[in-house]
C-alpha positions in Angstrom: -23.5 -11.7 0.3 -22.4 -14.6 2.2 -24.1 -16.6 0.0 -22.8 -16.2 -3.3 -19.1 -15.9 -2.5 -16.9 -18.0 0.1 -13.8 -17.3 1.9 -11.3 -19.9 2.9 -8.4 -20.1 5.8 -5.5 -22.0 3.6 -3.0 -22.6 7.2 0.2 -19.9 6.3 -1.7 -16.8 8.6 -6.0 -18.7 9.1 -6.0 -15.6 12.2 -5.4 -12.8 9.1 -8.3 -14.7 7.8 -10.3 -14.9 10.4 -10.2 -10.7 11.4 -10.8 -10.8 7.3 -14.4 -12.8 7.9 -15.2 -10.6 10.6 -15.1 -7.7 9.7 -16.9 -9.3 6.3 -19.3 -10.7 8.8 -19.6 -14.1 7.9 -18.0 -17.8 8.8 -14.8 -18.7 7.6 -15.3 -22.2 4.4 -14.7 -25.0 6.0 -11.6 -27.2 5.0 -9.4 -29.5 6.0 -5.7 -29.2 5.0 -3.4 -32.1 6.6 0.3 -34.1 5.3 0.8 -37.5 4.7 4.3 -39.1 7.0 5.7 -39.4 3.7 5.6 -35.6 3.1 2.3 -35.1 0.8 -0.2 -32.5 0.9 -4.2 -33.0 1.0 -6.5 -30.1 1.0 -9.5 -31.2 1.1 -12.9 -28.2 0.8 -15.5 -29.7 3.5 -18.9 -27.3 1.7 -19.9 -27.0 -2.1 -18.3 -23.8 -3.4 -20.2 -24.7 -7.2 -21.2 -21.2 -8.7 -19.7 -19.2 -6.0 -17.0 -16.6 -6.0 -14.3 -18.3 -3.6 -11.4 -16.6 -2.0 -8.3 -18.0 -0.6 -6.6 -15.8 1.7 -2.8 -17.9 2.4 0.1 -15.5 2.0 2.9 -17.1 0.6 5.6 -16.4 3.7 8.2 -18.9 5.3 7.9 -21.2 4.3 7.4 -20.3 0.9 7.1 -23.5 -1.5 4.9 -25.5 1.9 2.5 -22.9 1.5 3.1 -21.7 -2.5 2.0 -25.7 -3.3 -0.8 -25.8 -0.6 -2.4 -22.6 -2.0 -1.6 -24.2 -5.0 -3.8 -27.5 -4.1 -6.7 -24.7 -2.8 -7.1 -23.2 -6.3 -6.9 -27.0 -8.5 -9.2 -28.3 -5.3 -11.7 -24.9 -6.3 -11.6 -25.2 -9.4 -12.7 -28.6 -10.2 -15.2 -27.6 -7.9 -17.1 -25.2 -10.8 -16.4 -22.1 -8.1 -17.4 -19.8 -10.7 -14.3 -17.1 -9.3 -10.5 -18.4 -7.4 -9.1 -14.9 -6.3 -5.9 -15.6 -3.9 -5.4 -13.7 -1.7 -1.9 -13.7 -1.2 -0.7 -11.3 1.1 2.9 -11.4 1.5 4.1 -12.9 -2.0 6.8 -14.6 -1.8 9.7 -15.1 -4.1 9.8 -11.3 -5.4 12.7 -10.5 -4.8 13.6 -13.0 -7.7 11.7 -10.2 -10.3 15.4 -10.4 -12.8 17.8 -11.9 -13.7 21.0 -11.3 -12.1 23.4 -12.9 -14.0 23.2 -15.9 -16.5 21.1 -19.1 -16.4 19.2 -18.2 -13.7 15.3 -18.6 -13.4 12.8 -15.3 -12.8 11.2 -17.5 -10.8 8.3 -14.9 -9.7 7.6 -14.9 -12.9 7.7 -18.9 -12.4 4.7 -18.5 -10.1 2.5 -16.2 -11.9 2.2 -19.2 -14.1 2.2 -22.0 -11.6 -0.8 -20.1 -10.0 -2.6 -19.4 -13.3 -2.7 -23.5 -14.3 -3.4 -24.2 -11.2 -6.9 -21.9 -11.7 -6.6 -18.6 -10.1 -8.5 -16.2 -11.3 -7.6 -13.4 -9.4 -4.6 -11.8 -6.7 -5.5 -9.1 -4.4 -1.5 -9.2 -2.6 -0.1 -6.1 -0.2 3.5 -3.8 -1.2 4.8 -6.1 -4.1 8.6 -5.8 -3.5 9.3 -5.1 -6.9 6.1 -3.5 -9.0 6.6 -5.0 -12.3 5.5 -8.6 -11.0 1.9 -7.8 -12.1 3.1 -7.9 -15.6 3.8 -11.7 -14.6 0.6 -12.5 -14.7 -2.1 -12.4 -17.4 -4.6 -12.0 -14.6 -6.3 -9.2 -12.7 -3.5 -8.7 -10.2 -4.6 -5.7 -7.2 -2.3 -5.1 -4.7 -3.2 -2.8 -2.5 -0.5 -1.0 -0.1 -0.3 -1.2 3.8 1.3 2.9 3.8 -2.0 4.6 4.9 -2.4 2.1 7.3 1.2 1.7 8.7 0.6 5.9 9.0 -2.1 6.3 10.9 -1.3 3.8 13.6 2.8 5.4 13.6 1.5 8.9 14.0 1.2 9.1 17.7 4.2 7.1 17.8 6.5 9.5 15.9 9.2 12.0 17.4 8.8 15.4 16.3 11.0 16.5 13.0 11.0 12.7 12.6 12.3 12.2 8.7 11.6 8.7 7.0 14.8 7.3 5.6 14.4 5.0 2.5 17.3 2.1 3.3 18.0 2.2 -0.7 16.7 3.4 -4.5 14.6 0.5 -4.7 11.7 2.6 -2.2 12.2 6.2 -3.5 8.6 5.8 -4.1 7.6 4.3 -0.7 9.8 6.4 1.3 8.3 9.6 -0.5 4.6 8.5 0.5 5.1 8.0 4.2 6.8 11.3 4.0 3.7 13.1 1.4 1.3 11.4 4.1 2.9 12.8 7.6 4.0 15.4 6.4 8.4 15.6 6.2 11.1 14.9 4.0 13.2 12.0 2.7 16.7 10.9 3.2 17.9 8.0 0.7 20.5 5.8 1.3 22.8 4.9 -1.3 24.8 1.1 -0.4 27.2 -0.9 -2.1 27.5 -4.8 -2.5 30.1 -5.8 -0.8 29.4 -9.8 -1.6 27.2 -12.3 -2.3 25.2 -11.9 0.5 26.3 -7.8 2.1 26.3 -5.3 1.0 27.5 -1.7 2.7 25.6 2.1 3.0 28.1 4.0 0.9 26.3 7.5 1.5 23.1 9.0 3.7 21.5 11.6 1.2 19.6 14.0 3.3 19.9 15.8 7.0 19.7 13.7 9.6 22.0 15.3 12.3 19.9 15.6 15.5 17.3 14.2 13.8 15.1 11.0 14.6 14.9 8.5 11.9 11.4 6.4 10.4 13.5 4.0 8.4 10.6 2.4 5.9 11.0 -1.0 4.1 8.3 -3.1 2.1 9.5 -5.8 4.2 11.6 -7.1 7.3 13.5 -10.4 6.7 16.3 -10.8 8.3 17.2 -7.9 9.7 20.6 -6.5 8.0 19.5 -3.9 5.9 18.3 -2.4 8.6 21.0 -2.6 11.1 23.3 -1.4 8.7 21.3 2.0 8.1 20.9 2.2 11.9 24.2 2.4 11.7 24.9 4.3 9.2 22.4 6.6 10.0 23.7 7.3 13.5 27.0 7.8 12.0 25.6 10.8 10.0 24.5 12.3 13.0 21.7 11.3 13.9 19.4 11.0 16.3 19.7 7.4 18.8 15.8 7.6 18.4 14.7 5.7 15.7 11.7 3.7 14.3 11.2 1.1 11.7 8.0 0.2 9.6 8.0 -2.5 6.9 4.1 -3.9 5.6 5.8 -7.8 5.8 7.4 -9.0 8.9 9.4 -12.5 8.5 11.7 -11.9 11.5 13.9 -15.1 10.0 17.6 -15.6 10.7 18.1 -13.1 13.9 16.5 -10.5 12.7 14.9 -10.3 15.8 18.5 -10.1 17.6 19.8 -7.7 14.6 17.5 -5.5 15.9 18.2 -5.0 19.4 19.8 -1.4 19.2 19.1 1.0 22.0 18.5 3.1 19.5 16.1 1.5 17.7 12.4 2.6 19.5 9.3 0.7 18.0 9.1 -2.1 14.7 6.1 -1.1 13.4 4.9 -4.2 10.7 1.3 -5.2 9.5 0.3 -9.1 10.4 0.0 -10.4 6.3 2.9 -12.6 7.7 1.9 -14.6 11.0 4.3 -14.1 13.5 5.6 -17.1 15.9 6.3 -14.2 18.7 4.4 -11.1 18.7 5.8 -10.8 22.4 9.4 -8.4 21.6 8.6 -5.3 23.9 8.9 -3.0 20.1 6.5 -4.5 18.2 4.0 -3.5 16.6 1.8 -5.2 14.4 -0.6 -3.7 12.8 -4.0 -5.5 10.9 -4.6 -5.3 7.5 -8.0 -7.2 7.9 -9.9 -4.2 7.5 -8.6 -2.9 4.1 -8.1 -6.8 2.2 -12.3 -6.8 3.0 -12.7 -3.9 1.9 -11.6 -4.7 -1.6 -13.0 -8.5 -1.4 -16.6 -6.4 -1.0 -15.4 -3.6 -3.6 -14.9 -6.3 -5.8 -18.7 -8.4 -5.2 -19.4 -4.8 -6.0 -17.3 -4.5 -9.2 -17.0 -0.9 -7.3 -13.9 0.7 -8.2 -10.5 -0.6 -5.5 -8.9 3.2 -6.1 -10.0 5.1 -2.1 -8.5 2.3 -0.4 -5.0 3.1 -2.6 
């Protein structure tokens, strides 16, 4: 199988790429990524890819533009080197929150990213828990959006207090919260929010019963941590027990997120390794690997098998 395909690691998350390669029982493909003094990027494939399937592991996490352009240059190098098919493995899809226009004279950047990836030569995309499901419709190539919910639920079961309730931080995450609740055998609570300004929201209603119950707050990503922090305050005000666990597919932790989440009621924070963490030593943080999930998807694609059992 190793002669039929090759797996390259971009610089965004080489540890995840190495873990995926280990799951597949192969070595990572040899490549060189350099930056010139003026900031220009140079990518070189150090082994042939002619008539081989190529997988490039490169989440477009911060710095988003740098990692996105690196993915595009990897794809262009593979296309010009006569690869049979190029699959971009993008566990975290940057610009996913720009999936629609909130006002006139704004771009839909997620759609632009899809067109750029196709133009660069990407034939297939594997991603994980897209912020908005409609992003798949921006592509004219196959997109497999995996979910980390089953993986996170397996890790959560041993850490959750009894009588826990799953909390969706907004209406957009209700389907994900419902999936968590189904797998964990509990119920769902939904927070309703009102936008206070262009960058701030406030929780106006807690829909569901949380009094004297611990809470599992779920989300697709933790960026600055503001949404989660406000959710914790609202739940405690509604009478929830000060035992809060947080689970998110992607942990960006930018803009002082760890400070915002340094609340005495927060017991544990679970994220996957879809995004490389600068400092994983945070005592409350648990990082769950999605390498087996992604390796399983790659294995099934190579064997022309369905990915249905991975969802």
